[in-house]
C-alpha positions as CSV (number, residue, x, y, z in Angstrom):
1,Q,-23.8,8.5,21.1
2,P,-22.4,8.6,17.6
3,P,-18.7,7.9,17.3
4,A,-16.3,10.8,16.7
5,F,-13.4,8.4,15.8
6,G,-12.6,5.5,13.5
7,F,-10.1,2.7,13.1
8,L,-7.6,1.9,10.3
9,F,-6.5,-1.7,10.8
10,D,-3.5,-3.3,9.1
11,V,-4.1,-7.0,8.3
12,D,-1.0,-9.1,8.2
13,G,0.7,-9.3,11.6
14,V,-2.3,-7.5,13.3
15,L,-5.4,-9.6,12.4
16,V,-3.8,-12.6,10.8
17,R,-0.4,-14.3,10.3
18,G,-0.6,-16.0,6.9
19,S,-3.7,-18.1,7.0
20,Q,-3.9,-18.1,10.9
21,V,-6.1,-15.6,12.7
22,V,-4.5,-13.8,15.6
23,P,-6.6,-14.8,18.6
24,A,-6.8,-11.2,19.9
25,A,-8.5,-10.1,16.6
26,R,-11.8,-11.9,17.2
27,Q,-11.8,-10.5,20.8
28,A,-11.2,-7.0,19.4
29,F,-14.1,-7.2,16.9
30,Q,-16.5,-8.6,19.5
31,R,-15.9,-5.3,21.3
32,L,-16.3,-3.3,18.1
33,A,-19.6,-4.9,17.1
34,D,-23.1,-4.7,18.6
35,S,-25.3,-7.7,19.5
36,R,-26.4,-8.0,15.9
37,G,-22.8,-8.1,14.6
38,R,-22.8,-4.6,13.2
39,L,-19.8,-2.3,13.8
40,R,-20.4,0.5,16.3
41,V,-17.6,2.7,14.9
42,P,-16.3,3.1,11.3
43,V,-13.5,0.7,10.3
44,V,-11.2,0.5,7.3
45,F,-8.9,-2.4,6.7
46,L,-5.7,-0.9,5.3
47,T,-3.4,-3.5,3.9
48,N,-0.4,-3.4,1.6
49,A,-1.5,-6.7,0.1
50,G,-2.4,-6.3,-3.6
51,N,-2.5,-9.8,-5.2
52,C,-6.2,-10.2,-4.9
53,L,-9.5,-8.4,-5.5
54,R,-11.1,-6.2,-2.8
55,S,-14.1,-8.5,-2.7
56,A,-11.9,-11.5,-2.1
57,K,-10.0,-9.8,0.7
58,A,-13.4,-8.7,2.3
59,Q,-14.6,-12.3,2.2
60,E,-11.4,-13.5,3.7
61,L,-11.7,-10.9,6.5
62,S,-15.3,-11.8,7.1
63,Q,-14.4,-15.4,7.7
64,A,-11.4,-14.6,9.9
65,L,-13.2,-12.1,12.1
66,G,-16.7,-13.6,12.3
67,L,-18.6,-10.6,11.0
68,Q,-19.6,-9.1,7.6
69,V,-16.9,-7.0,6.0
70,S,-17.8,-5.2,2.8
71,P,-15.3,-4.5,-0.1
72,E,-15.9,-0.7,0.5
73,Q,-14.2,-1.2,3.9
74,V,-11.0,-2.7,2.4
75,I,-8.1,-0.7,0.9
76,L,-5.5,-2.7,-0.9
77,S,-2.1,-1.2,-1.8
78,H,-3.4,-0.4,-5.3
79,S,-6.9,0.9,-4.4
80,P,-6.1,4.6,-4.7
81,L,-5.1,4.0,-8.3
82,R,-8.8,4.5,-9.2
83,L,-8.1,8.2,-8.5
84,F,-5.3,8.5,-11.1
85,S,-7.7,8.9,-14.0
86,Q,-5.0,10.6,-16.2
87,F,-3.5,7.1,-16.8
88,H,-6.7,5.2,-17.3
89,Q,-6.8,5.5,-21.1
90,K,-3.0,4.7,-21.6
91,C,-1.6,1.3,-22.5
92,M,-0.1,0.2,-19.2
93,L,2.2,-2.8,-18.5
94,V,1.1,-4.4,-15.2
95,A,3.4,-6.5,-13.0
96,G,2.7,-8.6,-9.9
97,Q,0.8,-11.8,-9.2
98,G,-2.9,-12.7,-8.8
99,P,-5.6,-11.2,-11.0
100,V,-3.5,-8.2,-12.1
101,E,-5.5,-7.6,-15.3
102,E,-8.8,-7.8,-13.5
103,N,-7.6,-5.5,-10.7
104,A,-6.4,-2.9,-13.3
105,Q,-9.7,-3.0,-15.1
106,K,-11.7,-2.6,-11.9
107,L,-9.5,0.4,-11.0
108,G,-10.5,2.0,-14.3
109,F,-7.6,1.1,-16.6
110,K,-8.8,0.4,-20.2
111,H,-5.7,-0.9,-21.9
112,V,-3.4,-3.2,-20.0
113,V,-0.8,-5.8,-21.0
114,T,0.8,-8.3,-18.6
115,I,4.4,-9.4,-18.2
116,E,3.4,-12.8,-19.5
117,A,1.7,-11.3,-22.7
118,L,4.9,-9.2,-23.2
119,R,7.1,-12.2,-22.8
120,K,5.1,-14.2,-25.3
121,A,5.1,-11.4,-27.8
122,Y,8.9,-10.9,-27.5
123,P,10.2,-14.4,-26.6
124,L,13.9,-13.3,-27.1
125,L,13.7,-10.9,-24.1
126,D,13.4,-13.6,-21.3
127,M,16.8,-15.3,-21.3
128,V,17.8,-16.1,-17.7
129,D,16.0,-19.5,-17.5
130,Q,17.6,-21.6,-20.2
131,S,14.7,-24.0,-20.3
132,R,12.4,-21.2,-21.5
133,R,14.7,-19.9,-24.2
134,P,13.2,-20.3,-27.7
135,K,14.8,-23.2,-29.6
136,E,14.5,-21.5,-32.9
137,L,14.6,-17.8,-33.9
138,P,10.9,-16.6,-33.7
139,P,9.3,-14.4,-36.5
140,P,9.3,-10.6,-35.9
141,T,6.6,-9.4,-33.6
142,T,3.8,-7.4,-35.2
143,G,0.7,-5.6,-33.8
144,F,1.8,-5.4,-30.2
145,P,0.8,-2.0,-28.7
146,T,3.3,0.6,-27.5
147,V,3.5,0.6,-23.7
148,E,2.9,4.0,-22.2
149,G,3.4,3.4,-18.5
150,V,4.1,0.7,-15.9
151,I,2.0,-0.3,-12.9
152,L,3.9,-2.4,-10.2
153,F,1.1,-4.1,-8.2
154,G,3.3,-6.2,-6.0
155,E,6.1,-8.7,-6.0
156,P,6.0,-11.1,-9.0
157,V,6.8,-14.8,-9.0
158,R,9.7,-14.9,-11.4
159,W,11.7,-11.8,-10.4
160,E,14.3,-12.1,-13.1
161,T,11.7,-12.1,-15.9
162,S,9.8,-9.1,-14.5
163,L,13.0,-7.2,-13.8
164,Q,14.4,-7.8,-17.3
165,L,11.1,-6.9,-19.1
166,I,10.3,-3.8,-17.0
167,I,13.8,-2.5,-17.7
168,D,13.4,-3.3,-21.4
169,I,10.2,-1.2,-21.5
170,L,11.8,1.7,-19.8
171,L,14.9,1.7,-22.0
172,S,13.0,1.3,-25.2
173,N,10.2,3.9,-24.5
174,G,7.6,1.1,-24.6
175,N,8.9,-0.6,-27.8
176,P,11.1,-3.5,-26.7
177,G,11.3,-4.9,-30.2
178,A,13.1,-1.8,-31.5
179,E,16.9,-1.5,-31.6
180,L,18.1,0.6,-28.7
181,Q,19.3,4.1,-29.8
182,D,19.5,6.7,-27.1
183,I,18.2,5.9,-23.6
184,P,15.0,8.0,-23.0
185,Y,15.0,10.1,-19.9
186,P,12.8,10.9,-18.2
187,H,11.5,7.4,-18.7
188,L,7.8,6.3,-19.0
189,P,5.6,6.9,-15.9
190,V,6.0,4.2,-13.2
191,L,3.3,3.8,-10.6
192,A,4.3,1.5,-7.7
193,C,2.0,0.0,-5.0
194,N,3.3,-1.4,-1.7
195,M,6.8,-0.4,-0.6
196,D,7.1,-2.9,2.3
197,L,10.6,-4.3,2.4
198,L,9.5,-7.1,4.7
199,W,6.2,-8.6,5.9
200,M,5.2,-11.2,8.4
201,A,3.6,-14.6,7.6
202,E,3.7,-17.9,9.5
203,A,7.5,-18.1,9.4
204,K,9.5,-16.9,12.5
205,M,11.4,-14.3,10.5
206,P,9.9,-11.6,8.2
207,R,9.7,-12.3,4.4
208,F,10.7,-10.2,1.4
209,G,8.0,-7.8,0.3
210,H,7.4,-5.7,-2.8
211,G,9.8,-3.1,-1.4
212,T,12.6,-5.6,-1.9
213,F,11.6,-6.1,-5.5
214,L,11.6,-2.3,-6.0
215,L,15.0,-2.0,-4.5
216,C,16.3,-4.5,-7.1
217,L,14.6,-2.7,-9.9
218,E,16.0,0.7,-8.9
219,S,19.5,-0.7,-8.4
220,I,19.5,-2.3,-11.8
221,Y,18.1,0.7,-13.6
222,K,20.8,3.0,-12.0
223,K,23.6,0.5,-12.7
224,V,22.6,0.2,-16.4
225,T,21.8,3.9,-17.1
226,G,23.6,5.9,-14.4
227,R,20.3,7.6,-13.6
228,E,17.7,7.3,-10.8
229,L,14.5,5.4,-11.5
230,K,11.7,7.9,-10.8
231,Y,8.1,7.2,-9.8
232,E,5.1,9.1,-10.9
233,A,3.5,8.0,-7.6
234,L,4.2,5.6,-4.7
235,I,1.0,4.2,-3.4
236,G,0.1,2.1,-0.4
237,K,1.4,2.6,3.2
238,P,3.2,4.8,4.2
239,S,2.2,7.1,1.4
240,S,-0.2,9.8,2.6
241,V,-2.5,9.5,-0.5
242,T,-3.5,6.0,0.9
243,Y,-4.4,7.5,4.3
244,R,-6.3,10.3,2.5
245,Y,-8.4,7.7,0.7
246,A,-8.9,5.8,3.9
247,E,-10.2,8.9,5.6
248,Y,-12.6,9.4,2.8
249,L,-14.0,5.9,3.2
250,I,-14.3,6.3,7.0
251,K,-16.4,9.3,6.5
252,Q,-18.5,7.6,3.9
253,Q,-19.3,4.8,6.4
254,A,-20.3,7.2,9.1
255,E,-22.7,9.0,6.6
256,E,-24.2,5.7,5.5
257,Q,-24.8,4.7,9.2
258,G,-26.5,8.0,9.8
259,W,-24.0,9.1,12.4
260,K,-24.3,12.8,12.6
261,S,-21.2,13.6,14.7
262,P,-18.2,14.4,12.5
263,I,-15.2,12.0,12.6
264,R,-12.4,13.9,14.5
265,R,-9.8,11.3,15.2
266,L,-8.4,8.2,13.5
267,Y,-6.5,5.3,15.2
268,A,-4.2,3.4,12.9
269,V,-3.2,0.0,14.2
270,G,-0.2,-1.8,12.7
271,D,2.7,-4.1,13.3
272,N,5.3,-2.5,11.0
273,P,7.1,0.6,12.3
274,M,8.3,1.6,8.8
275,S,5.0,1.1,7.0
276,D,2.1,1.4,9.4
277,I,3.6,3.7,12.0
278,Y,5.5,5.9,9.6
279,G,2.5,6.3,7.4
280,A,0.1,7.2,10.2
281,N,2.5,9.7,11.7
282,L,3.2,11.2,8.3
283,Y,-0.6,11.6,7.7
284,N,-0.9,13.1,11.2
285,N,1.6,15.7,10.1
286,Y,-0.4,16.3,7.0
287,L,-3.5,16.9,9.0
288,K,-1.7,19.4,11.1
289,S,-0.7,21.3,8.0
290,A,-3.8,20.5,6.0
291,H,-3.9,24.0,4.5
292,Q,-0.5,23.6,2.8
293,N,-0.4,21.9,-0.6
294,Q,2.6,19.7,0.2
295,V,3.8,18.1,3.4
296,Q,7.4,18.9,4.1
297,A,8.0,16.2,6.6
298,G,9.3,12.9,5.2
299,V,9.9,14.0,1.7
300,K,13.3,13.4,0.2
301,R,12.9,13.4,-3.6
302,S,9.6,13.1,-5.2
303,P,6.8,15.1,-3.5
304,Q,4.3,12.6,-4.8
305,A,6.0,9.9,-2.6
306,A,5.0,11.3,0.7
307,S,2.3,14.0,0.2
308,P,-1.3,13.7,-1.0
309,Q,-1.8,15.1,-4.5
310,T,-4.3,17.9,-4.7
311,E,-8.0,17.0,-4.5
312,D,-8.8,17.8,-8.1
313,H,-5.9,15.6,-9.2
314,L,-7.2,12.7,-7.1
315,E,-10.8,13.3,-8.1
316,L,-12.1,12.8,-4.5
317,R,-15.8,13.7,-4.2
318,K,-16.8,17.3,-3.8
319,G,-18.3,18.6,-0.6
320,Y,-15.4,17.1,1.5
321,N,-15.1,18.7,4.9
322,N,-11.8,18.6,6.7
323,S,-13.1,17.5,10.1
324,V,-10.4,14.9,11.0
325,E,-7.9,16.5,13.3
326,S,-5.5,13.6,14.1
327,C,-4.3,10.1,13.2
328,K,-2.8,8.3,16.1
329,S,-0.5,5.4,15.5
330,I,-0.8,2.2,17.7
331,L,2.0,-0.4,17.3
332,V,1.2,-4.0,18.2
333,C,3.7,-6.8,19.0
334,T,2.2,-9.7,17.0
335,G,3.9,-9.2,13.6
336,V,7.1,-7.5,12.3
337,Y,7.7,-5.6,15.5
338,R,8.5,-7.9,18.3
339,R,9.8,-7.2,21.8
340,N,11.3,-9.8,24.1
341,V,10.6,-7.7,27.2
342,D,7.5,-6.3,28.6
343,V,5.9,-3.5,26.6
344,P,7.0,-0.1,28.0
345,S,4.2,2.1,29.2
346,N,6.2,5.1,28.2
347,T,6.7,5.1,24.4
348,E,9.7,7.4,24.7
349,E,11.6,4.6,26.4
350,C,11.4,2.6,23.2
351,T,14.6,2.7,21.2
352,T,14.1,3.7,17.6
353,E,15.4,1.1,15.0
354,T,18.6,2.3,13.5
355,V,18.4,0.3,10.2
356,F,16.1,2.2,7.8
357,H,13.8,-0.3,6.1
358,G,11.8,2.4,4.3
359,H,11.7,3.2,0.6
360,R,14.5,5.3,-1.0
361,D,12.2,8.3,-1.6
362,F,11.2,8.6,2.1
363,C,13.8,10.1,4.3
364,F,14.5,8.6,7.7
365,D,13.0,10.7,10.5
366,P,13.1,8.9,13.9
367,S,10.0,10.7,15.0
368,L,7.9,9.1,12.2
369,V,8.7,5.5,13.3
370,E,7.9,6.3,16.9
371,A,4.4,5.1,17.7
372,S,1.9,7.2,19.6
373,Y,1.2,4.0,21.7
374,I,2.7,0.5,21.9
375,V,0.4,-2.4,23.1
376,Q,0.6,-6.2,23.0
377,D,-2.1,-6.9,20.4
378,V,-5.1,-5.5,18.5
379,N,-7.5,-6.2,21.3
380,D,-5.4,-4.0,23.6
381,A,-5.3,-1.4,20.8
382,V,-9.1,-1.2,20.7
383,Q,-9.4,-1.0,24.4
384,L,-6.8,1.8,24.5
385,A,-8.7,3.8,21.9
386,F,-12.0,3.3,23.7
387,K,-10.4,4.5,26.9
388,K,-9.0,7.6,25.1
389,E,-12.5,8.3,23.6
390,N,-14.3,7.6,26.9
391,W,-16.3,5.0,24.9
392,S,-18.0,2.1,26.6
C-alpha cells in the first residue's frame, strides 16, 4: 500500500556523530528500504548544517547509510533561501565557512561578497589580530560595491573578524569606508540560517553552534547602538518555514514515486529538544491552524522568526494541497539529549529543561520542547512510526 506518512531526519546526533555513523542508523534504513535499496516511504534529511553543498551532504549520507540519497532529499539550514527571491538581485555580504559564495549562487543570489573580500578591500577594519594589521597605511578603497544585506550561513572561523565587519556593514549602511555619521535604523536586512546554540560531534560535551555566534552579534550590536538587532528572517530549525519547505519536498518525492495516497502525517526525528523538537511541535501547531496567516504559538518578536511566510512570498509551487495533518516529534538519546536512566515510556514523566537554549526571538514554551515520543535511537524511532502507521 502507498505510504500516508513521511520522515524528517536530523543528521548530527541522530544518524552520525561527527564522522562516525550511529550504528542504529544503518539498521533504521535497512527497514526503510526495499530489497533493491529504494526507500519505501518519503524521507527528507533536515539538518542545520550549512557549510557544504547539498550534493556533498547527499553523497556523505549515501556513504554513511549504504543507500542512494539525492540532493533533493537534503535540506541544509540555508536551503529555504532559494524562496526569498526579493533579495536575489541585491548585493549581499555572506558569512560562514565552506563554499559560501557557491552556496549563495546556487540559491539564486546574483551579487555576493565574502567577509574575506571585504577585509581585503578595507584592510583597516580587521584589527584584533595584530599580526594581520597592515604595516603601512593602505590607499583609499575604490570600486567596492555598496552592501545591501547580510546572509549569515553559519559560524565562521575567525569570529572576531566576522563580528567586527558585520557590525561595520550594519553601522555604515553598507559603506564601511565612509565616516560614521548617524547610525541607520532600521539597519540593512539580515537573513540568518541555523540558530543552534549547541550541537553534538565526537566530543563528550556539546559544541558551540551558529546560535552562539548570533548571540555574540546581537549582544555587541545592542551594546554599541542601544537597539535590538533585527532579522528579516531566521531560517533552519526550529523555524516553521524550514518545515514548510520539507513538507513540500516530501510531497514531491511521493509524486515522483507514483504513490497516489496523500501524505497525512510527518514524523520528525531529532536529538536536540530546542531545535528538532521545538521546530516539529511548532510546525504541528501551524498545521493545526493552517488557515491562519500567522502562528501565534512561539512568537515573541518578529513573526518571520516562527511562522511561515505566505505562499506567494515564498514562491512555493502552485497547486499545493494542504493534506498533511500532523508533524509528530520523536526525540532520540544519541546526541545532545542524553538520559542516564531508562527512557520513560510516558513522555509526561520527562522533566522539561529549565535553561532556555533557544534563540532570542523564540519565546520559551515548555510544551514546544516536550517530544511526542522519546526513544533510544533512530532505529527505535522508525519502528515506533511503523507501529503507529500499522506499516509492516
